[in-house]
N, C-alpha and C positions, 0 to 999 in steps of 0.2 A: 208350276209358275206361281210364285208368290205375290202376294198384293204388296205394292209400295206403301209404305205407312205414311199417312197424310200428317202435315204439320199440324200441331195444334193450333187453334185460332187465338191469336194475341189482340187483346182489345186495346185500342189506342184510345188513349183519354181525350174527350172533346174539348177542344179550346173554347174558354167562355167568351160571353159577348165583350165583356170589358177587356179581355186579352186580344181580343180581334180587333176592337176598337184602337187599341195602343199600337198594334202593330200596322194598322192601315194609315193611322196618322202619324207614326213613328215619332210619338212623343215619348220622353224618357220617363220611365215610372219613378226614378228619383226625383226628377223634377216636380213631378205632380206631388210627391211627399213632402219637398221643401215648400212648396207654394201652399199646400194644406196646413203645413206647420205654421206659416207666415200668418194665414187668414185666421187661424186660431188664436194665435197671440194678439192680433188685432182685436178680433172680436172679444176675447177674454178680457183685456184691458179696458175696453170701452163699456162692456157689461158691469165690470167691477165698479168702474166710476159711477155708473148709472145707478146701480143698484145699492152700492155700499156708501159712496160719497155724495150722491144725489146729483151727479152730474158727470156724463159721458163725454169725456173731452178728447179721447183719441182718435176716434174716426170723425174728425172734423177736418175742413179745408185747411185750417190755419195749422194744426199739428201735422198733417200729412205733407204739407208744403215744406214745414221745417225739418221733417223726417227725411225727405228726399236730399235737402242741402246738406244736412249732417252725414247722409251716407255717401256724399260725393267723394271726398278725399280718402275714406277707407276702401271704398269700391274700386277707385282708380288704382290704388296699390295692390289690392286684391287680384286685380286682373294679372298683374306682373307676378305676384306671388304664387299663381296657379302653375306658372311655367317653372319656377323654381323648385316647387315640390314635385311636380311630375318627374323632373329629371333626377330626384332623389337628393335635392339639397334643401338647405333652409336658409332664411335671411332673417337674423335676428336684430339688424341694424336700421332697418326702414324708419322705426319712429326717430332714432337720432339723426338719421339724414335729413328727415323734414326739419328738425330742429336746427341744424346747423346751416342748411340751404336757407331756411326762412330766415334766420338771423342775418346772414351775409346778404340775403335779397333787400332785408330792410335797411341794413347800413348803406347799401347800394344807391337806394333811392331817397334816403332821408338825409345822409351826411356827406356822402362821396360826390354822386353825379349833380346834386344841385349846385355844387361849388364850381364845376365847370360847364354845365349846360345851363344852369338857371333854375331857380324854384318853379315847378309846376310845367317844365318842358314837355311837349307832348311825346317826346321819344322815351321818357324815363320809365314808363312802365313796359313797354316793348323790351327795352335792354334789360329790365329786371326780370322779366319771365324767361327770356332766353338765356339769361345767365343762370337762373335757378335750375332750369331743366338741364343745362349742359354741366353745371356743376354737380347735379346729382348723377348724371351719367357717368362723369369721370370718377366719382367715388365708387359707384358701382363697378366701372372697369377695372379699377384698382383692386377692388375685393375679387372680382372674378378671376382676374390675372393670378393672384396668390392662391386661390384655390385650384385653378387649372394647371399652373405652370411648376408651383412649389409643393403641389399635393397636399396643402393643409386643409384639414376638413372644413366645410363651409359653417358648421356650428361653430368652430374656434375662431375663424376669421371674422365672422359677423357679430359673434359675441364680443370679441375685441373692438369691432367697429361700433358696437352700441355705446361702449364706454368712452372711445377715443372720440367720436364725433359729438357726443353729448358735451365732453369736456372742452372740445373746440369751440362749441356754441357759447358756451359760458366765458370762455376767454375773450372771444372776439368782440364782446360787447361789455366786459368786465362785469357781468351779472345786471346789466341795465335792460329796461324794456325800450324797445326802439319804435317809436311811433310819432305821429301818425304817418302811414303810408301814403303813396301818391294816390290822389283822389280817383283817377281812372283805374288803376290797379286795384283799388279796394272794391270796385264794381264785380271783380271776378268772385268775390266771396259771397254774392248773392245779397239780399236785402231789396228793398222797396225799388230802388234805383239800379240794382244789379239783376234785373229781370226783363224780360222782353216784352212784357204786357200782353193783353189778351189777343190783339190782332196778329202780332209776332207768333203767339203760341198757336193760333189756328193755322197759319201758314206752315209752322213746323210739323203740326199735325197732318196737314194735307201731304207734305212732301213725304213723311215717314211712311204714310199709308200707300202712297203711290210707289214708295221705295219696296214695301212689303210685297205689292202686287207684282211688281218688275222682277224682283228677285225669285218669286214662286215661278213665274213664267219661264224666266231664263233658267232656273234649275230644272223644270219639267222638260225643256228644249234639250239641255245637256244629258239628261238620262236617256232621252229617245235617242240622240246622236250616238250614245255609247253603249245602247242595248241594254240598260239597266231597267229593273222592274219599276214601274210607275204607281205612284199612290192613286187610289181610286179618286175621282172628280169630287165625290162628296168630301173626301178628306182634305182636299186641296181647298175647297171651299170653307170648310170648318176651321182648319189652321188659319187661312188667310183672314177669314171673318173674325176669328179670336184675337188674333195679332192686331187688327185695325180696331177691334173694339176696345181692347186695353188701351190703346193710343187714345182713342176718343175719350174714354173715362178719365184718364190721367189729365187731359186737356182740360176737360170740365172741371176737375177738382182744382187745379192750379189757377184756373180762371175765375173760381169762386171765392177765393181768398183775396179780398181788397187790402187797400193801403189803410194803416191805423189813422185815426182821425188827425193826430198832431201832424203827420206827415202831408196829409191832404190839405191842412190848414196852411203849411209852410208853402207847398206847392202852388196853391191858389193865391197866396199872398205876393209869390214872385210874378205871377201873372197880372197881378193888381186887379184880382176879382174877389168875391165873396165866396165862401163855401156854399154850394147848392146844398138844399136839404137832402136831396136823393143822391148826392154825389157818391160814385163808385168808381175806383180805379183799381183794375185786377192786376196782381203781381204777374201772373203768368208763369211760365219756366224760367227758373233762375239760372245765371250763367253757369254756376258749378254743375248743375244737373245737365245741361247741354253738353258740357265738357266730358262728364262722365259718359253721356250717350254715344259721343263721337269716338272716345276711348275704346267702349265696349265693342263698338262696331269695328273699329281698325284691327282690335285684338282678336276678334272672332274670325275675321277674314284672314289674319295672319296664321291663326292655329288651325284653321280647317281648309284654307285654299292656297297654301304657300309650301315650297319645300322646306323652308324653316320650321314651320308648324310639324310637318312630317318627321323632321329630324329630332324635334323636341320628344314626341311621343316615342321614337325609336330609341333614343338614350333612356328614356324613363322605363321602357319595357325591358331592355337588356342593353347595358351599357356596353358590356365587352363584344356583343354581336354588332352593335352599332359601329364601333371602331374597326372591327374587322370588315366590315362592309364598305369602309371608306369614308364615313362620316368623321370630320375633323371634331371631336368631342371636346377637346380644350378650348378651340376657337368658339364652339358654340356656348360653352360655359361662360366665356367672358362676355359673348354678345348678351345672353340671356341675363346676367347680372347687370350690364350696362343698361338694357332696357329697364330693368327694375330700378334701377338707381334713377333713370329718368323720370319714370313715372312717380317716385317718391319726390323728386323735385317739384313735379307738376303739383302733386298733393300738397306740397310746402306753399306753393304759391296761392292755392285756395285757401288753406288753413290760416295763413298770415293776412290774407285780404279779408277773411271773414271776421278776424279779430281787429283788423285795422291796425295791427302791430306785430312785432315780432318779439316774443317772450322766451325765456328759459325752458318754460314748460311745454312749448310747442311741440307736438307729436310724442309727448311722453306717454308710453306704454302702447302707442298705436301698433307696435310690431306684434303684439299679443292679438289685438283686435284683427288685424290684416291676416295672420296666420289661421286665427279661428274662423275668419269669414271664408277663407279658402277651403277649410276643412268641412265646416259645416256646410258648404256648397257642394260638397261632393268629391272633392280633391283627395286622392288617396295617399297617405304619407309613406306607402310602399312603392310610389311612383307609376308612371304610366296611365294614369287615369285622372281627368280633371276637365272641367269646363268653364269658359269665361262667364257665361250666363249664371252658372251654378254659384260662382264666387260673388256675383253681384246679388243674387238673392240671399246668399250667406250673410253677407255685409248687412243688408237691410233687416234680415232676421235679428242680428245682434243690436243694430242701432235700435230697433224698435223695443227690444227687451230693455234697453238703458233707458229710452225715453219713457216708456211705459210705467217703469218703476219710479221715475221721478214724479209723473203725473198722479200715481197713487199713493205718493208720500213715502217713498223708500229712495229718497234722492241721495243718501248717502253713499259714497264711492265704495265701500266695503260690501255692501249687499249687491251692487253691479258686478264687482270682481267676482264674487262666489257665482253669480249666474252665468257669466261668460265662462268661468271655469267648467262649471257642471255642463254648459252646452257644448263645450270643445271636447270634454271626456265622452259625453254620450254620442257626439257625432263620430268620433273615432271607434268607438264601440259598435255602432250601426253600420259602419263601413267595414268592420271586420265580419260581421254577419252577413253582410251583402256578398262580401268577396267568396266566404264559404258557400253560399247558396249557389253562386254561379259556376263554381268549379265542378 
């Protein structure tokens, strides 16, 4: 009788503490990398200003508030671009859609509607916003139909759209700048009067934190119901506390930025009062930032909790298999481009309201910023991979680079384009390395 040979002992590598932490909290490692890069950018620009220029002006309430407003329109479009890229398409026309939609929205409220409704009619801004979103969605649907039913590559269709819609915007106004827009409409662009103030911001903070707690409780209950693994309670407390902490910090920052002295003087003059020596009125969250937050929430739910979102990832993962499984890929393509167009229309509202005018330069080169934001945020050009929150962080990274360069004296657009180009190439390279690693 012979002895059965024993299997050699195979050493299983021990999981590190940090890896266990990420697994327990379910935090995406790529998200940590993006947030780390963002913090390094912020700290780098602030320290450069403090040590070299004698004044660190980046990490100040004023700059961070302006940064949030500047990110809004790019971030809104980046959430739609994530869907486009996940499904292995591209949209080069979003900047031109912003231009043409903004121009027609400006003409509508400055030259057309006042003739029939009267100057300053309270319905003008509502009609203009609805018109802008609808026009953007219509343009997106037209382009999506050409891609889906005429089998023209999205690159070609949207490249043509880039030129067509930019030219249409110029012809619509004969090259003129249309201004000023409706006073209520202009509030959607931010500014001292386009913000909700300190009290409103604290209410938003409380509601947002309550929403975080409710979503975590509901999510844990759903996991128990379906028999899925639960996160440890300490991980639940950590994620919930971190989320609410970030919301609280953001609220403190926006409430630390007060109105300029000139606006304070006008404000108290309208009240018939002298400006108190210790007068301080906080901006609070600006309307564009709140719009971005709502869009981010809705798009996240759409991508993670609905059949539509599952279909998007299925098409991006394998278009042929998705079609064979019964998904109407053509109709989905039209819907995705329609959604992208509608978001571009909403971005046009914010951009034109912020400028208080519609110009021919509105949205110029925004398509590059939007695509770069999605890619920097982790959306893979190979399709099938992408997150909404990643695109928002990507937009914040790019806008931070632009703003920081202006603050340290590199305000020339040439330098900023170079930096954005390098960031885009680097992001794609890192995505390639990441995909090789997980295979």
